[in-house]
C-alpha positions as CSV (number, residue, x, y, z in Angstrom):
1,M,11.4,59.2,-18.6
2,A,8.1,57.4,-19.1
3,I,5.6,59.7,-20.8
4,F,1.9,59.8,-20.0
5,L,0.3,59.1,-24.0
6,P,-3.6,58.7,-24.6
7,G,-4.9,56.0,-26.1
8,T,-6.1,52.5,-24.5
9,A,-6.3,51.8,-20.6
10,E,-4.0,49.1,-21.2
11,E,-1.1,51.6,-22.8
12,E,-1.7,54.0,-20.3
13,Q,-1.3,51.3,-17.5
14,I,2.3,50.6,-18.6
15,A,3.2,53.9,-19.1
16,L,1.8,54.4,-15.6
17,D,3.6,51.7,-14.0
18,E,7.1,53.1,-15.3
19,L,6.5,56.5,-13.5
20,T,8.9,56.4,-10.3
21,P,7.7,58.8,-7.4
22,K,10.5,61.5,-9.3
23,E,8.8,61.3,-12.6
24,I,5.3,61.7,-10.9
25,V,6.7,65.2,-9.3
26,A,8.0,66.2,-12.5
27,E,5.0,65.9,-14.4
28,L,2.9,67.7,-11.5
29,D,5.6,70.2,-11.9
30,K,4.2,70.7,-15.2
31,H,1.2,72.0,-13.6
32,V,1.4,73.3,-10.0
33,V,4.4,75.8,-8.6
34,G,6.3,74.9,-5.4
35,Q,5.0,72.5,-2.4
36,K,7.3,69.7,-3.0
37,D,6.3,68.4,0.3
38,A,2.8,67.7,-0.9
39,K,3.9,66.1,-4.2
40,R,6.6,63.8,-3.0
41,S,3.8,62.6,-0.3
42,V,1.0,62.2,-3.5
43,A,3.6,60.6,-5.6
44,I,4.9,58.0,-2.8
45,A,1.1,57.1,-2.2
46,L,0.4,56.5,-6.1
47,R,3.9,54.4,-6.3
48,N,2.5,52.5,-3.4
49,R,-0.9,52.0,-5.1
50,M,0.8,50.6,-7.9
51,R,3.4,48.3,-5.7
52,R,0.3,46.9,-4.5
53,Q,-1.1,46.1,-7.8
54,K,1.8,43.7,-8.1
55,L,1.6,41.7,-4.6
56,A,-0.3,38.3,-4.5
57,P,-4.0,39.0,-3.7
58,E,-4.1,38.0,-0.1
59,L,-1.5,40.2,0.7
60,A,-2.5,43.2,-1.2
61,E,-5.8,42.7,0.3
62,E,-4.0,43.5,3.7
63,I,-2.3,46.9,2.3
64,I,-4.5,50.2,3.1
65,P,-3.6,53.6,1.6
66,K,-2.1,55.8,3.6
67,N,-4.3,59.0,3.6
68,I,-3.1,62.2,3.5
69,I,-4.1,65.9,5.1
70,M,-2.6,68.8,3.4
71,I,-2.4,71.6,5.8
72,G,-2.4,75.5,4.1
73,P,-4.0,78.5,3.3
74,T,-6.4,78.6,0.2
75,G,-5.2,79.3,-3.2
76,V,-1.8,77.4,-2.8
77,G,-2.7,73.9,-5.1
78,K,-4.4,71.7,-2.3
79,T,-6.7,70.7,-4.8
80,E,-4.7,70.9,-8.4
81,I,-2.2,68.8,-7.1
82,A,-5.2,66.0,-5.5
83,R,-6.6,66.8,-9.4
84,R,-4.0,66.3,-11.5
85,L,-2.8,63.3,-9.6
86,A,-5.8,61.9,-10.7
87,K,-5.8,62.5,-14.0
88,L,-2.4,61.3,-14.2
89,A,-3.1,58.3,-12.7
90,N,-6.5,57.8,-14.7
91,S,-8.3,57.3,-11.3
92,P,-11.5,58.4,-10.8
93,F,-11.8,61.7,-9.1
94,M,-14.4,63.1,-6.7
95,K,-14.0,66.2,-4.5
96,V,-16.3,66.9,-1.6
97,E,-16.3,69.6,1.0
98,A,-16.4,68.1,4.1
99,S,-18.7,71.4,5.7
100,K,-21.6,70.7,3.8
101,F,-22.5,67.9,5.8
102,T,-23.0,70.2,9.1
103,E,-24.9,73.0,7.9
104,V,-27.8,74.2,10.2
105,G,-31.4,72.3,8.6
106,Y,-29.5,71.1,5.9
107,V,-31.3,68.3,4.4
108,G,-29.6,66.5,2.0
109,R,-27.1,63.6,1.1
110,D,-25.9,61.4,3.4
111,V,-21.9,61.1,3.5
112,E,-22.2,57.7,1.3
113,S,-23.7,59.7,-1.5
114,M,-19.8,60.7,-1.8
115,I,-19.4,57.1,-3.0
116,R,-21.9,57.1,-5.1
117,D,-21.1,60.1,-7.0
118,L,-17.6,58.8,-7.4
119,V,-19.0,55.6,-9.0
120,E,-20.9,58.0,-11.3
121,V,-17.5,59.7,-12.4
122,A,-16.0,56.0,-13.1
123,I,-18.8,55.7,-15.1
124,D,-18.9,58.1,-17.0
125,N,-15.0,57.9,-17.8
126,V,-15.2,54.2,-18.5
127,R,-17.9,54.8,-20.8
128,E,-15.9,57.6,-23.1
129,E,-13.2,55.2,-23.6
130,K,-15.5,52.6,-25.0
131,L,-17.1,54.9,-27.1
132,E,-13.7,55.9,-28.6
133,D,-13.7,52.0,-29.3
134,V,-16.6,51.9,-30.9
135,S,-16.6,55.0,-32.5
136,D,-15.2,54.1,-36.2
137,K,-18.1,51.4,-36.1
138,A,-20.8,53.1,-34.9
139,E,-20.1,56.2,-37.7
140,L,-20.3,52.9,-40.4
141,N,-23.7,51.9,-39.1
142,A,-25.3,54.8,-38.6
143,E,-24.0,55.9,-42.5
144,E,-25.5,52.7,-43.8
145,R,-29.0,53.2,-42.0
146,L,-29.1,57.0,-43.3
147,L,-28.3,55.4,-46.9
148,D,-30.9,53.2,-46.3
149,I,-33.2,55.9,-45.3
150,L,-32.1,58.3,-48.3
151,L,-32.4,55.2,-50.8
152,P,-34.5,52.2,-49.3
153,P,-33.3,49.4,-50.5
154,P,-35.1,47.1,-53.5
155,A,-38.0,45.0,-52.7
156,A,-37.9,41.6,-53.1
157,R,-38.9,40.2,-56.0
158,P,-39.5,36.5,-57.2
159,T,-36.7,34.6,-58.0
160,E,-38.7,31.5,-59.0
161,P,-40.5,31.2,-62.7
162,T,-44.3,30.6,-62.8
163,P,-45.0,27.2,-64.6
164,T,-45.3,28.8,-68.0
165,A,-42.5,30.8,-68.1
166,G,-40.3,28.9,-69.5
167,F,-36.4,28.6,-69.2
168,A,-36.2,32.4,-70.9
169,L,-38.5,33.5,-68.8
170,E,-36.3,32.9,-66.1
171,A,-33.1,34.1,-67.7
172,A,-34.6,37.3,-68.8
173,S,-35.7,37.5,-65.0
174,S,-32.6,36.7,-63.7
175,S,-30.7,39.1,-65.6
176,S,-33.2,41.7,-65.3
177,S,-32.2,41.6,-61.2
178,S,-29.1,41.6,-61.2
179,E,-29.0,44.8,-63.6
180,F,-31.1,46.7,-61.4
181,G,-29.0,45.4,-58.1
182,E,-26.1,47.1,-59.9
183,S,-27.7,50.3,-61.0
184,H,-29.2,50.1,-57.2
185,N,-25.4,49.8,-55.6
186,R,-24.5,52.4,-57.8
187,T,-26.6,55.0,-56.8
188,R,-25.9,54.1,-53.2
189,E,-22.5,54.7,-53.5
190,K,-22.9,58.2,-55.2
191,L,-25.0,58.8,-52.1
192,R,-22.4,58.0,-49.9
193,Q,-19.8,59.7,-51.4
194,Q,-22.0,63.0,-51.7
195,L,-22.9,62.6,-48.0
196,R,-19.3,62.3,-47.0
197,E,-18.6,65.4,-49.2
198,G,-21.5,67.2,-47.1
199,K,-23.5,68.0,-50.1
200,L,-26.7,66.3,-48.3
201,D,-26.3,68.0,-45.2
202,E,-29.4,70.2,-45.9
203,R,-31.9,67.7,-46.8
204,T,-34.6,66.6,-44.7
205,V,-35.1,63.2,-43.7
206,E,-38.0,61.8,-41.2
207,I,-36.1,59.1,-38.7
208,D,-37.7,57.2,-35.8
209,V,-36.6,58.9,-32.3
210,R,-37.0,57.2,-29.4
211,E,-38.6,58.9,-26.5
212,K,-37.0,59.9,-23.5
213,N,-39.5,61.2,-21.1
214,F,-39.6,58.1,-18.5
215,P,-41.3,58.8,-14.5
216,S,-38.7,59.6,-12.0
217,F,-39.2,59.0,-8.4
218,E,-38.1,60.4,-5.0
219,I,-37.6,58.8,-2.4
220,I,-37.4,59.5,1.1
221,S,-35.2,57.6,3.5
222,N,-34.7,58.2,6.9
223,Q,-31.0,59.6,6.7
224,G,-32.9,62.6,4.7
225,V,-33.9,62.9,0.5
226,E,-31.6,60.4,-1.0
227,E,-31.2,60.6,-4.5
228,M,-32.5,57.1,-5.6
229,D,-32.8,56.3,-9.5
230,V,-35.9,53.9,-10.5
231,N,-35.3,53.1,-13.9
232,I,-38.9,52.2,-14.9
233,K,-37.9,51.5,-18.7
234,D,-36.2,48.6,-17.0
235,M,-39.0,47.5,-15.1
236,L,-41.4,47.5,-18.0
237,P,-39.8,47.2,-21.0
238,N,-42.9,46.6,-22.9
239,L,-44.6,50.0,-21.6
240,F,-41.7,52.1,-22.3
241,G,-38.4,50.4,-23.5
242,Q,-40.1,50.5,-27.7
243,R,-41.7,54.0,-27.3
244,T,-40.9,55.9,-30.8
245,K,-42.2,59.0,-32.6
246,K,-41.4,60.6,-36.1
247,R,-39.2,63.5,-36.3
248,K,-38.3,65.7,-39.7
249,M,-34.7,66.8,-39.2
250,K,-31.8,67.6,-41.5
251,V,-29.2,64.7,-42.9
252,N,-26.0,66.4,-40.5
253,E,-28.0,66.4,-37.4
254,A,-29.8,63.0,-38.1
255,F,-26.5,61.3,-38.8
256,E,-25.4,62.4,-35.4
257,Y,-28.4,61.1,-34.0
258,L,-27.7,58.1,-35.9
259,I,-23.9,57.9,-34.5
260,Q,-25.1,58.3,-30.9
261,E,-27.7,55.4,-31.0
262,E,-25.6,53.4,-32.6
263,E,-22.6,54.1,-29.9
264,Q,-24.8,53.0,-27.0
265,R,-26.0,50.1,-29.2
266,L,-22.3,48.7,-29.4
267,I,-21.8,49.6,-25.8
268,D,-21.6,46.7,-23.4
269,M,-23.3,48.9,-20.2
270,D,-23.1,45.9,-17.9
271,Q,-19.1,45.6,-18.4
272,V,-19.0,49.1,-18.2
273,T,-20.4,48.9,-14.7
274,R,-18.0,46.6,-13.8
275,T,-15.1,47.6,-14.9
276,A,-16.4,51.3,-13.2
277,I,-16.3,49.6,-10.1
278,D,-13.0,47.5,-10.0
279,R,-11.4,51.2,-10.8
280,V,-13.1,53.0,-7.8
281,E,-12.1,50.4,-5.5
282,D,-8.4,49.7,-7.0
283,S,-7.7,53.2,-7.6
284,G,-10.5,55.6,-6.5
285,I,-9.3,59.3,-4.9
286,I,-11.8,61.4,-2.9
287,F,-10.6,64.8,-1.8
288,L,-12.1,66.4,0.9
289,D,-12.0,69.6,1.6
290,E,-12.7,71.9,4.6
291,I,-12.2,69.2,6.7
292,D,-11.5,72.0,9.5
293,K,-14.5,73.0,9.2
294,I,-15.7,69.7,11.0
295,A,-12.9,69.5,13.4
296,G,-14.3,69.4,17.3
297,R,-15.0,67.4,20.0
298,E,-17.1,65.7,22.8
299,G,-18.3,68.6,25.5
300,G,-18.1,71.2,23.1
301,H,-21.7,73.3,22.4
302,G,-23.2,74.5,19.6
303,P,-22.4,73.6,16.4
304,D,-19.2,71.2,17.8
305,V,-21.9,68.3,18.8
306,S,-22.5,68.9,14.6
307,R,-19.0,68.6,13.7
308,E,-18.4,65.6,15.7
309,G,-21.2,63.7,14.3
310,V,-20.0,64.4,10.8
311,Q,-16.8,63.4,11.7
312,R,-18.3,59.9,12.9
313,D,-20.4,59.6,9.7
314,I,-17.4,59.9,7.7
315,L,-15.2,57.7,9.5
316,P,-16.7,54.3,8.4
317,I,-16.2,55.7,4.7
318,V,-12.5,56.1,5.2
319,E,-11.8,53.3,7.6
320,G,-13.3,50.9,5.0
321,T,-17.1,49.5,4.6
322,T,-19.5,48.9,1.8
323,V,-21.8,51.4,0.3
324,N,-25.0,50.4,-2.1
325,T,-25.2,52.2,-5.0
326,R,-27.6,51.5,-8.3
327,Y,-24.6,49.9,-9.9
328,G,-23.9,47.3,-7.2
329,M,-22.3,47.5,-3.8
330,V,-19.0,49.2,-3.5
331,R,-15.8,48.4,-0.8
332,T,-14.4,51.7,0.2
333,D,-11.4,50.1,1.7
334,H,-8.8,50.8,-1.1
335,I,-9.9,54.2,-2.0
336,L,-7.3,57.4,-1.4
337,F,-8.8,59.9,1.0
338,I,-6.5,62.9,0.8
339,A,-7.9,65.8,3.1
340,A,-7.5,69.3,3.0
341,G,-8.0,72.6,5.4
342,A,-6.4,75.9,6.6
343,F,-6.7,75.0,9.9
344,H,-6.2,78.7,10.9
345,V,-8.5,78.2,14.2
346,S,-8.3,74.6,14.4
347,K,-5.8,71.9,13.9
348,P,-5.5,68.0,12.7
349,S,-5.4,67.2,16.4
350,D,-8.9,68.8,16.8
351,L,-10.1,65.9,15.1
352,I,-11.9,62.8,16.8
353,P,-8.6,60.5,17.1
354,E,-10.7,57.5,15.5
355,L,-10.1,60.0,12.1
356,Q,-6.8,61.4,12.7
357,G,-5.3,57.7,12.8
358,R,-6.8,57.2,9.4
359,F,-5.1,60.4,8.0
360,P,-1.2,59.4,9.1
361,I,0.3,61.3,6.7
362,R,0.3,65.5,7.3
363,V,1.8,67.7,4.8
364,E,2.0,71.3,5.1
365,L,1.7,73.3,2.1
366,Q,3.6,77.3,2.2
367,S,1.7,80.2,1.4
368,L,2.9,81.6,-1.8
369,T,5.8,84.4,-2.5
370,M,6.0,86.6,-5.0
371,D,8.3,84.9,-7.2
372,D,6.2,81.8,-6.9
373,F,3.7,84.5,-8.6
374,I,5.6,85.4,-11.2
375,R,6.3,81.4,-11.5
376,I,2.6,80.6,-12.0
377,L,1.8,83.4,-14.3
378,T,4.6,81.6,-16.9
379,E,5.7,78.5,-15.8
380,P,2.9,76.3,-15.9
381,K,1.3,74.3,-19.3
382,S,-2.1,76.4,-18.7
383,S,-0.3,79.4,-17.7
384,L,-2.3,82.8,-17.3
385,V,-0.1,84.3,-19.5
386,K,-0.8,81.7,-22.1
387,Q,-4.4,81.7,-21.0
388,Y,-5.6,85.4,-21.9
389,T,-2.8,85.7,-24.7
390,A,-4.2,82.9,-26.3
391,L,-8.2,84.2,-25.6
392,L,-7.1,87.9,-27.4
393,E,-5.4,85.6,-30.5
394,T,-9.0,84.6,-31.4
395,E,-9.8,88.6,-31.8
396,G,-6.7,88.7,-34.0
397,V,-4.8,90.7,-31.3
398,K,-1.7,89.8,-30.0
399,L,-0.5,90.1,-26.6
400,L,2.9,90.6,-25.6
401,F,4.1,90.7,-21.4
402,T,7.4,92.1,-20.6
403,K,9.1,90.6,-17.8
404,E,8.8,93.8,-15.7
405,S,4.9,93.9,-16.1
406,L,4.6,90.1,-14.9
407,E,6.9,91.4,-11.8
408,E,4.5,93.9,-11.8
409,I,1.2,92.1,-11.7
410,A,2.9,89.6,-8.8
411,R,4.0,92.6,-6.4
412,F,0.4,93.5,-6.9
413,A,-1.3,90.3,-5.8
414,F,1.5,89.5,-2.9
415,R,0.7,93.4,-1.3
416,V,-3.0,92.8,-1.8
417,N,-3.1,89.1,-0.1
418,E,-0.9,90.6,2.3
419,G,-3.2,93.9,3.2
420,T,-6.6,91.9,2.6
421,E,-7.6,88.1,3.2
422,N,-5.1,86.0,1.6
423,I,-6.3,84.1,-1.3
424,G,-3.2,82.6,-2.7
425,A,-3.1,82.4,-6.8
426,R,-6.8,83.4,-7.0
427,R,-5.4,86.7,-6.8
428,L,-3.8,86.6,-9.9
429,H,-6.8,86.1,-11.8
430,T,-8.4,89.2,-9.9
431,I,-5.3,91.1,-11.0
432,M,-5.2,89.8,-14.0
433,E,-8.9,90.5,-15.3
434,R,-8.7,94.5,-14.2
435,V,-5.0,94.7,-15.7
436,L,-6.6,93.2,-19.2
437,D,-10.0,94.9,-19.0
438,Q,-10.2,97.5,-21.0
439,I,-7.9,95.8,-24.1
440,S,-10.7,92.6,-23.5
441,F,-13.5,94.9,-24.1
442,D,-11.8,96.9,-27.1
443,A,-10.4,93.4,-28.8
444,P,-12.6,93.2,-31.6
445,D,-11.6,96.8,-33.1
446,K,-8.0,95.7,-32.5
447,K,-7.8,93.2,-35.1
448,G,-4.3,92.8,-36.7
449,E,-2.9,94.6,-33.5
450,T,-0.1,93.9,-31.3
451,V,-0.7,95.1,-27.8
452,N,2.8,95.3,-25.2
453,I,1.6,95.0,-21.6
454,D,4.5,96.9,-20.0
455,A,5.0,97.5,-16.1
456,D,3.7,101.2,-16.9
457,Y,1.0,100.0,-18.1
458,V,0.1,97.7,-15.2
459,R,0.4,100.7,-12.6
460,G,-1.4,102.7,-15.0
461,M,-4.6,100.3,-14.4
462,L,-4.0,99.2,-10.5
463,S,-2.5,102.5,-9.3
464,D,-5.9,104.4,-8.3
465,I,-7.6,101.0,-7.0
466,V,-4.5,100.2,-4.8
467,K,-3.9,104.1,-3.4
468,D,-7.5,103.5,-1.9
469,Q,-7.5,100.7,0.5
470,D,-11.1,100.3,1.1
471,L,-11.3,100.6,-2.8
472,S,-8.4,97.8,-2.9
473,R,-10.6,95.6,-0.5
474,Y,-14.0,96.0,-2.2
475,I,-12.1,95.6,-6.0
476,L,-9.2,93.5,-5.5
């Protein structure tokens, strides 16, 4: 099986190309329990994206992604599947609540802001990758700069002898200069060794720090208050670009600052921007949550009119358009949109036909059973049991859960979901917090102890709350 190993973008892309739909599902299984249909759908969508990249440009341009609507109650894994897929594919990912655009009296960002936010995410991702590439060189450069501050280089000495000096004076001057240089280099290497060993960390040095307080502006457009970054530093570089101030700090703090400064100098931000925009256009993923909240047609009254307006605003973004961002124009034709909603009150057919047509794949996610809850507690790589065990191990407390205790926790979560609002796997967080409340509070005093969590302990922590239905609704 191909493994998605961390490394360069090229290495990751090669590993990703080797992942079959079955292997993509297997990777998602490590983090999300159940929901095979949804995993199959996103695995096929991701594989089709890889296939498209291998086609001739003329044909690849015509192939648009098959967007997906996930239908299912909250807490069953819709968001997690999309997020893990994006991480697996090393794709820029943005989650957006579609309902936020319908709030009465809401004055804020237009629907195109989701693309701008996605570009910002891509810029950050690519920049982080470039930082890893230049980190070693940046550290060496920062080390040299810091050594220059700790031991300034010797002033230039005259190499040409005066007319009266003669050959003897010239030879003596050359010998003296050479000895001084060797002595300086030896001292510098000693300082370098002490710096690397941390022996100079508490010494104070004075370095030039760039001022970052530039004026910011907010521009009001006809679509509301849109955040637009006007970079005055770029417009008036002579006025703002070179201002620095002297600041005293400890050597270790100065070293970190100089490393960051060198990293910024070594990174080509124009290349970062180009790579990020290409990534957004070819492999971006936007997760449109709560799309059922904007379902509504013409002829409605009240908020339905607003909902249809939001649908018509979202439509061109999903269909494929060009959005103006601070980094340049971005096309949305090949961005994958994954919509999600519970659809308790409305149904996908309540969306306007044009938007429905842009989401050809419909997949229903199942409500979680008690067996699913047990698996969620133990199977995923970062399961709740592993999380809480690791947290308390930092205090020197070892947690041991019996099989029966996990079954009891799952049973309580399932019963509370049935009796109150069904919030899916999120109920397990509430139950686990309640079960481990006393242990977490007393952990600093129990260093070195092993605590066994059995079914009786779970029942003891939860029984009083579950018996009282009103209290259960409030607490759990």
